[in-house]
A tleap script that builds the chain and sets N, CA, C and O, in Angstrom:
source leaprc.protein.ff14SB
mol = sequence {
  NMET GLY ASN SER PRO PHE GLY LEU SER ASP
  ILE ALA GLY ASN VAL SER GLU TRP THR LEU
  ASP ARG ASP GLY ILE TYR VAL GLY THR ALA
  GLY SER PHE VAL LEU ASN SER PRO GLY PRO
  ALA SER GLY THR ASP ARG VAL ILE ARG GLY
  GLY ALA TRP ALA SER GLU GLU ALA ALA GLY
  VAL ARG ALA VAL GLY ARG ALA GLY ASP ALA
  PRO ALA ASN TRP TYR GLU ASP LEU GLY PHE
  ARG CYS ALA ARG GLY ALA CARG
}
set mol.1.N position { 3.475 100.297 164.818 }
set mol.1.CA position { 4.138 100.567 166.081 }
set mol.1.C position { 4.178 99.290 166.913 }
set mol.1.O position { 3.152 98.854 167.436 }
set mol.2.N position { 5.345 98.700 167.036 }
set mol.2.CA position { 5.512 97.511 167.845 }
set mol.2.C position { 5.212 96.206 167.138 }
set mol.2.O position { 5.360 95.137 167.731 }
set mol.3.N position { 4.796 96.267 165.887 }
set mol.3.CA position { 4.532 95.033 165.149 }
set mol.3.C position { 5.832 94.374 164.740 }
set mol.3.O position { 6.864 95.032 164.602 }
set mol.4.N position { 5.769 93.063 164.547 }
set mol.4.CA position { 6.926 92.330 164.050 }
set mol.4.C position { 7.115 92.645 162.567 }
set mol.4.O position { 6.259 93.291 161.962 }
set mol.5.N position { 8.236 92.194 161.967 }
set mol.5.CA position { 8.418 92.390 160.526 }
set mol.5.C position { 7.303 91.748 159.697 }
set mol.5.O position { 7.131 92.076 158.523 }
set mol.6.N position { 6.550 90.834 160.312 }
set mol.6.CA position { 5.471 90.152 159.608 }
set mol.6.C position { 4.106 90.754 159.901 }
set mol.6.O position { 3.086 90.236 159.447 }
set mol.7.N position { 4.083 91.863 160.669 }
set mol.7.CA position { 2.829 92.536 160.970 }
set mol.7.C position { 2.089 91.992 162.174 }
set mol.7.O position { 0.940 92.370 162.403 }
set mol.8.N position { 2.710 91.115 162.953 }
set mol.8.CA position { 2.068 90.564 164.142 }
set mol.8.C position { 2.287 91.476 165.331 }
set mol.8.O position { 3.317 92.145 165.425 }
set mol.9.N position { 1.338 91.507 166.225 }
set mol.9.CA position { 1.510 92.284 167.452 }
set mol.9.C position { 0.930 91.515 168.633 }
set mol.9.O position { 0.115 90.609 168.464 }
set mol.10.N position { 1.364 91.893 169.826 }
set mol.10.CA position { 0.855 91.302 171.068 }
set mol.10.C position { 1.010 89.782 171.120 }
set mol.10.O position { 0.078 89.080 171.513 }
set mol.11.N position { 2.170 89.270 170.729 }
set mol.11.CA position { 2.348 87.822 170.756 }
set mol.11.C position { 3.223 87.354 171.915 }
set mol.11.O position { 3.308 86.150 172.159 }
set mol.12.N position { 3.869 88.257 172.630 }
set mol.12.CA position { 4.767 87.856 173.713 }
set mol.12.C position { 3.977 87.522 174.974 }
set mol.12.O position { 3.054 88.243 175.352 }
set mol.13.N position { 4.348 86.431 175.611 }
set mol.13.CA position { 3.815 86.098 176.914 }
set mol.13.C position { 2.473 85.404 176.928 }
set mol.13.O position { 1.925 85.182 178.008 }
set mol.14.N position { 1.929 85.057 175.805 }
set mol.14.CA position { 0.635 84.387 175.782 }
set mol.14.C position { 0.851 82.906 176.076 }
set mol.14.O position { 0.782 82.502 177.237 }
set mol.15.N position { 1.105 82.101 175.073 }
set mol.15.CA position { 1.475 80.693 175.262 }
set mol.15.C position { 2.608 80.364 174.313 }
set mol.15.O position { 2.741 80.982 173.257 }
set mol.16.N position { 3.414 79.405 174.679 }
set mol.16.CA position { 4.395 78.880 173.734 }
set mol.16.C position { 3.636 78.059 172.707 }
set mol.16.O position { 2.540 77.570 172.981 }
set mol.17.N position { 4.218 77.908 171.522 }
set mol.17.CA position { 3.487 77.273 170.429 }
set mol.17.C position { 4.264 76.123 169.812 }
set mol.17.O position { 5.461 76.229 169.549 }
set mol.18.N position { 3.559 75.020 169.587 }
set mol.18.CA position { 4.136 73.922 168.828 }
set mol.18.C position { 4.311 74.357 167.383 }
set mol.18.O position { 3.522 75.147 166.866 }
set mol.19.N position { 5.344 73.842 166.736 }
set mol.19.CA position { 5.508 74.042 165.300 }
set mol.19.C position { 5.623 72.675 164.640 }
set mol.19.O position { 5.789 71.664 165.322 }
set mol.20.N position { 5.537 72.647 163.349 }
set mol.20.CA position { 5.662 71.395 162.603 }
set mol.20.C position { 7.122 70.955 162.481 }
set mol.20.O position { 7.396 69.782 162.230 }
set mol.21.N position { 8.062 71.893 162.656 }
set mol.21.CA position { 9.479 71.600 162.467 }
set mol.21.C position { 10.010 70.629 163.508 }
set mol.21.O position { 9.621 70.674 164.675 }
set mol.22.N position { 10.903 69.752 163.069 }
set mol.22.CA position { 11.593 68.868 163.998 }
set mol.22.C position { 12.704 69.657 164.690 }
set mol.22.O position { 13.302 70.562 164.109 }
set mol.23.N position { 12.961 69.292 165.941 }
set mol.23.CA position { 13.976 69.990 166.714 }
set mol.23.C position { 15.363 69.550 166.273 }
set mol.23.O position { 15.608 68.361 166.068 }
set mol.24.N position { 16.263 70.502 166.130 }
set mol.24.CA position { 17.637 70.221 165.745 }
set mol.24.C position { 18.441 71.500 165.807 }
set mol.24.O position { 17.976 72.502 166.351 }
set mol.25.N position { 19.618 71.479 165.265 }
set mol.25.CA position { 20.489 72.649 165.267 }
set mol.25.C position { 19.843 73.773 164.471 }
set mol.25.O position { 19.432 73.572 163.328 }
set mol.26.N position { 19.753 74.962 165.073 }
set mol.26.CA position { 19.160 76.120 164.418 }
set mol.26.C position { 20.114 76.644 163.355 }
set mol.26.O position { 21.302 76.827 163.624 }
set mol.27.N position { 19.611 76.888 162.154 }
set mol.27.CA position { 20.479 77.314 161.057 }
set mol.27.C position { 20.616 78.825 160.949 }
set mol.27.O position { 21.365 79.317 160.105 }
set mol.28.N position { 19.906 79.563 161.788 }
set mol.28.CA position { 20.009 81.026 161.758 }
set mol.28.C position { 21.247 81.515 162.474 }
set mol.28.O position { 21.936 80.740 163.137 }
set mol.29.N position { 21.534 82.797 162.343 }
set mol.29.CA position { 22.632 83.423 163.061 }
set mol.29.C position { 22.072 84.508 163.958 }
set mol.29.O position { 20.936 84.942 163.772 }
set mol.30.N position { 22.851 84.947 164.924 }
set mol.30.CA position { 22.398 85.989 165.839 }
set mol.30.C position { 21.952 87.217 165.065 }
set mol.30.O position { 22.663 87.700 164.184 }
set mol.31.N position { 20.768 87.718 165.399 }
set mol.31.CA position { 20.263 88.915 164.750 }
set mol.31.C position { 19.585 88.667 163.415 }
set mol.31.O position { 19.236 89.622 162.720 }
set mol.32.N position { 19.391 87.415 163.039 }
set mol.32.CA position { 18.735 87.122 161.769 }
set mol.32.C position { 17.547 86.209 162.007 }
set mol.32.O position { 17.383 85.663 163.098 }
set mol.33.N position { 16.733 86.048 161.002 }
set mol.33.CA position { 15.666 85.062 161.087 }
set mol.33.C position { 15.716 84.210 159.832 }
set mol.33.O position { 16.206 84.636 158.786 }
set mol.34.N position { 15.203 83.010 159.958 }
set mol.34.CA position { 15.177 82.088 158.837 }
set mol.34.C position { 13.717 81.863 158.479 }
set mol.34.O position { 12.949 81.352 159.295 }
set mol.35.N position { 13.331 82.237 157.280 }
set mol.35.CA position { 11.952 82.104 156.845 }
set mol.35.C position { 11.662 80.655 156.469 }
set mol.35.O position { 12.316 80.093 155.590 }
set mol.36.N position { 10.685 80.059 157.134 }
set mol.36.CA position { 10.253 78.691 156.848 }
set mol.36.C position { 11.384 77.669 156.929 }
set mol.36.O position { 11.511 76.809 156.057 }
set mol.37.N position { 12.193 77.761 157.961 }
set mol.37.CA position { 13.255 76.778 158.166 }
set mol.37.C position { 12.631 75.418 158.439 }
set mol.37.O position { 11.861 75.288 159.391 }
set mol.38.N position { 12.931 74.410 157.645 }
set mol.38.CA position { 12.287 73.114 157.820 }
set mol.38.C position { 12.843 72.281 158.965 }
set mol.38.O position { 12.190 71.332 159.398 }
set mol.39.N position { 14.013 72.603 159.459 }
set mol.39.CA position { 14.627 71.785 160.485 }
set mol.39.C position { 15.135 70.479 159.898 }
set mol.39.O position { 15.115 70.300 158.680 }
set mol.40.N position { 15.596 69.554 160.755 }
set mol.40.CA position { 16.127 68.279 160.275 }
set mol.40.C position { 15.051 67.442 159.584 }
set mol.40.O position { 13.858 67.631 159.827 }
set mol.41.N position { 15.474 66.527 158.732 }
set mol.41.CA position { 14.547 65.663 157.997 }
set mol.41.C position { 14.008 64.529 158.866 }
set mol.41.O position { 12.995 63.919 158.523 }
set mol.42.N position { 14.668 64.241 159.981 }
set mol.42.CA position { 14.202 63.165 160.849 }
set mol.42.C position { 14.383 63.563 162.304 }
set mol.42.O position { 15.069 64.538 162.610 }
set mol.43.N position { 13.770 62.814 163.187 }
set mol.43.CA position { 13.830 63.084 164.616 }
set mol.43.C position { 12.437 63.034 165.206 }
set mol.43.O position { 11.444 63.116 164.483 }
set mol.44.N position { 12.364 62.899 166.520 }
set mol.44.CA position { 11.057 62.770 167.159 }
set mol.44.C position { 10.570 64.050 167.821 }
set mol.44.O position { 9.366 64.307 167.834 }
set mol.45.N position { 11.467 64.858 168.369 }
set mol.45.CA position { 11.054 66.083 169.047 }
set mol.45.C position { 10.661 67.165 168.040 }
set mol.45.O position { 11.198 67.220 166.933 }
set mol.46.N position { 9.732 68.012 168.430 }
set mol.46.CA position { 9.287 69.130 167.597 }
set mol.46.C position { 9.686 70.440 168.270 }
set mol.46.O position { 9.921 70.484 169.478 }
set mol.47.N position { 9.760 71.493 167.481 }
set mol.47.CA position { 10.158 72.812 167.979 }
set mol.47.C position { 8.975 73.495 168.660 }
set mol.47.O position { 7.843 73.446 168.179 }
set mol.48.N position { 9.265 74.127 169.781 }
set mol.48.CA position { 8.317 74.988 170.491 }
set mol.48.C position { 8.862 76.402 170.391 }
set mol.48.O position { 10.031 76.638 170.697 }
set mol.49.N position { 8.031 77.344 169.967 }
set mol.49.CA position { 8.469 78.730 169.805 }
set mol.49.C position { 7.680 79.640 170.731 }
set mol.49.O position { 6.563 79.326 171.140 }
set mol.50.N position { 8.288 80.771 171.049 }
set mol.50.CA position { 7.610 81.809 171.816 }
set mol.50.C position { 7.753 81.636 173.305 }
set mol.50.O position { 8.416 80.716 173.783 }
set mol.51.N position { 7.121 82.535 174.032 }
set mol.51.CA position { 7.167 82.522 175.482 }
set mol.51.C position { 5.767 82.413 176.052 }
set mol.51.O position { 4.779 82.551 175.330 }
set mol.52.N position { 5.688 82.167 177.345 }
set mol.52.CA position { 4.387 81.929 177.942 }
set mol.52.C position { 4.262 82.614 179.295 }
set mol.52.O position { 5.257 82.915 179.955 }
set mol.53.N position { 3.034 82.848 179.686 }
set mol.53.CA position { 2.725 83.552 180.919 }
set mol.53.C position { 3.229 82.830 182.163 }
set mol.53.O position { 3.470 83.480 183.180 }
set mol.54.N position { 3.395 81.528 182.120 }
set mol.54.CA position { 3.788 80.766 183.300 }
set mol.54.C position { 5.301 80.739 183.524 }
set mol.54.O position { 5.770 80.100 184.466 }
set mol.55.N position { 6.071 81.425 182.670 }
set mol.55.CA position { 7.522 81.419 182.817 }
set mol.55.C position { 7.934 82.087 184.124 }
set mol.55.O position { 7.332 83.075 184.545 }
set mol.56.N position { 8.954 81.543 184.753 }
set mol.56.CA position { 9.463 82.121 185.990 }
set mol.56.C position { 10.549 83.155 185.736 }
set mol.56.O position { 11.004 83.815 186.670 }
set mol.57.N position { 10.967 83.302 184.487 }
set mol.57.CA position { 11.999 84.272 184.134 }
set mol.57.C position { 11.458 85.250 183.103 }
set mol.57.O position { 10.643 84.879 182.259 }
set mol.58.N position { 11.911 86.504 183.169 }
set mol.58.CA position { 11.444 87.524 182.226 }
set mol.58.C position { 11.734 87.126 180.779 }
set mol.58.O position { 10.923 87.382 179.888 }
set mol.59.N position { 12.887 86.504 180.545 }
set mol.59.CA position { 13.243 86.086 179.185 }
set mol.59.C position { 12.297 85.014 178.665 }
set mol.59.O position { 12.223 84.795 177.456 }
set mol.60.N position { 11.581 84.349 179.543 }
set mol.60.CA position { 10.691 83.272 179.155 }
set mol.60.C position { 9.402 83.711 178.495 }
set mol.60.O position { 8.643 82.868 178.017 }
set mol.61.N position { 9.130 85.010 178.456 }
set mol.61.CA position { 7.910 85.478 177.790 }
set mol.61.C position { 8.202 86.074 176.424 }
set mol.61.O position { 7.291 86.566 175.758 }
set mol.62.N position { 9.455 86.037 175.997 }
set mol.62.CA position { 9.832 86.606 174.700 }
set mol.62.C position { 9.322 85.746 173.551 }
set mol.62.O position { 9.368 84.517 173.613 }
set mol.63.N position { 8.840 86.401 172.508 }
set mol.63.CA position { 8.318 85.698 171.342 }
set mol.63.C position { 9.396 84.955 170.567 }
set mol.63.O position { 9.074 84.079 169.763 }
set mol.64.N position { 10.673 85.280 170.785 }
set mol.64.CA position { 11.761 84.647 170.032 }
set mol.64.C position { 12.274 83.378 170.693 }
set mol.64.O position { 13.219 82.770 170.191 }
set mol.65.N position { 11.677 82.962 171.804 }
set mol.65.CA position { 12.120 81.755 172.490 }
set mol.65.C position { 12.009 80.535 171.586 }
set mol.65.O position { 11.115 80.461 170.743 }
set mol.66.N position { 12.910 79.587 171.759 }
set mol.66.CA position { 12.911 78.372 170.936 }
set mol.66.C position { 13.412 77.206 171.786 }
set mol.66.O position { 14.450 77.300 172.441 }
set mol.67.N position { 12.656 76.101 171.764 }
set mol.67.CA position { 13.032 74.898 172.503 }
set mol.67.C position { 12.487 73.695 171.746 }
set mol.67.O position { 11.801 73.852 170.737 }
set mol.68.N position { 12.784 72.522 172.219 }
set mol.68.CA position { 12.257 71.310 171.615 }
set mol.68.C position { 11.693 70.386 172.665 }
set mol.68.O position { 12.134 70.393 173.814 }
set mol.69.N position { 10.718 69.588 172.271 }
set mol.69.CA position { 10.122 68.636 173.201 }
set mol.69.C position { 9.379 67.566 172.406 }
set mol.69.O position { 9.101 67.736 171.218 }
set mol.70.N position { 9.065 66.469 173.078 }
set mol.70.CA position { 8.311 65.387 172.450 }
set mol.70.C position { 6.845 65.794 172.321 }
set mol.70.O position { 6.277 66.318 173.279 }
set mol.71.N position { 6.224 65.572 171.182 }
set mol.71.CA position { 4.826 65.959 170.983 }
set mol.71.C position { 3.845 65.315 171.968 }
set mol.71.O position { 2.743 65.831 172.157 }
set mol.72.N position { 4.221 64.211 172.590 }
set mol.72.CA position { 3.337 63.563 173.561 }
set mol.72.C position { 3.234 64.361 174.866 }
set mol.72.O position { 2.308 64.144 175.648 }
set mol.73.N position { 4.165 65.273 175.108 }
set mol.73.CA position { 4.137 66.076 176.332 }
set mol.73.C position { 3.152 67.220 176.195 }
set mol.73.O position { 2.894 67.688 175.087 }
set mol.74.N position { 2.605 67.670 177.297 }
set mol.74.CA position { 1.698 68.814 177.276 }
set mol.74.C position { 1.975 69.694 178.489 }
set mol.74.O position { 2.468 69.225 179.516 }
set mol.75.N position { 1.653 70.963 178.353 }
set mol.75.CA position { 1.831 71.949 179.412 }
set mol.75.C position { 0.663 72.930 179.332 }
set mol.75.O position { 0.122 73.163 178.251 }
set mol.76.N position { 0.281 73.493 180.448 }
set mol.76.CA position { -0.875 74.400 180.457 }
set mol.76.C position { -0.632 75.695 179.693 }
set mol.76.O position { -1.580 76.403 179.353 }
set mol.77.N position { 0.626 76.007 179.424 }
set mol.77.CA position { 0.941 77.243 178.704 }
set mol.77.C position { 1.554 76.957 177.333 }
set mol.77.O position { 2.349 77.746 176.822 }
set mol.78.N position { 1.176 75.820 176.744 }
set mol.78.CA position { 1.679 75.422 175.430 }
set mol.78.C position { 0.500 75.104 174.520 }
set mol.78.O position { -0.380 74.324 174.884 }
set mol.79.N position { 0.485 75.706 173.343 }
set mol.79.CA position { -0.625 75.489 172.427 }
set mol.79.C position { -0.177 75.621 170.993 }
set mol.79.O position { 0.938 75.229 170.649 }
set mol.80.N position { -1.030 76.167 170.154 }
set mol.80.CA position { -0.679 76.411 168.763 }
set mol.80.C position { -1.422 77.650 168.300 }
set mol.80.O position { -2.422 78.046 168.898 }
set mol.81.N position { -0.934 78.252 167.244 }
set mol.81.CA position { -1.523 79.476 166.716 }
set mol.81.C position { -2.284 79.143 165.437 }
set mol.81.O position { -1.765 78.470 164.546 }
set mol.82.N position { -3.504 79.620 165.365 }
set mol.82.CA position { -4.282 79.482 164.130 }
set mol.82.C position { -3.951 80.663 163.235 }
set mol.82.O position { -4.070 81.816 163.651 }
set mol.83.N position { -3.544 80.385 162.034 }
set mol.83.CA position { -3.142 81.452 161.110 }
set mol.83.C position { -3.541 81.068 159.702 }
set mol.83.O position { -3.810 79.905 159.403 }
set mol.84.N position { -3.574 82.065 158.853 }
set mol.84.CA position { -3.824 81.813 157.433 }
set mol.84.C position { -2.895 82.693 156.617 }
set mol.84.O position { -2.431 83.732 157.087 }
set mol.85.N position { -2.635 82.275 155.414 }
set mol.85.CA position { -1.769 83.023 154.535 }
set mol.85.C position { -2.475 84.263 153.993 }
set mol.85.O position { -3.698 84.377 154.064 }
set mol.86.N position { -1.692 85.183 153.453 }
set mol.86.CA position { -2.253 86.395 152.872 }
set mol.86.C position { -3.111 86.040 151.675 }
set mol.86.O position { -2.837 85.075 150.962 }
set mol.87.N position { -4.129 86.811 151.468 }
set mol.87.CA position { -5.020 86.568 150.319 }
set mol.87.C position { -4.692 87.490 149.191 }
set mol.87.O position { -5.334 87.434 148.142 }
savepdb mol mol.pdb
quit
């Protein structure tokens, strides 16, 4: 009940998360997801996913949010998620 297709729950509105992917044109289409999209092969900015509690807009806490920024930047509501693969 309320879990994502991957079995995750309660991920909206916590913190936005850095990803390893470089920022570039998103290859997905509306209403779809791309599993393990690598992003561009070069570039300096990295993808930030998800939403965070400090957002001033309701849409800013959605888990599907996507933006890019330089890894040298930091924000109080930006972090990373510790995860492990299925055993």
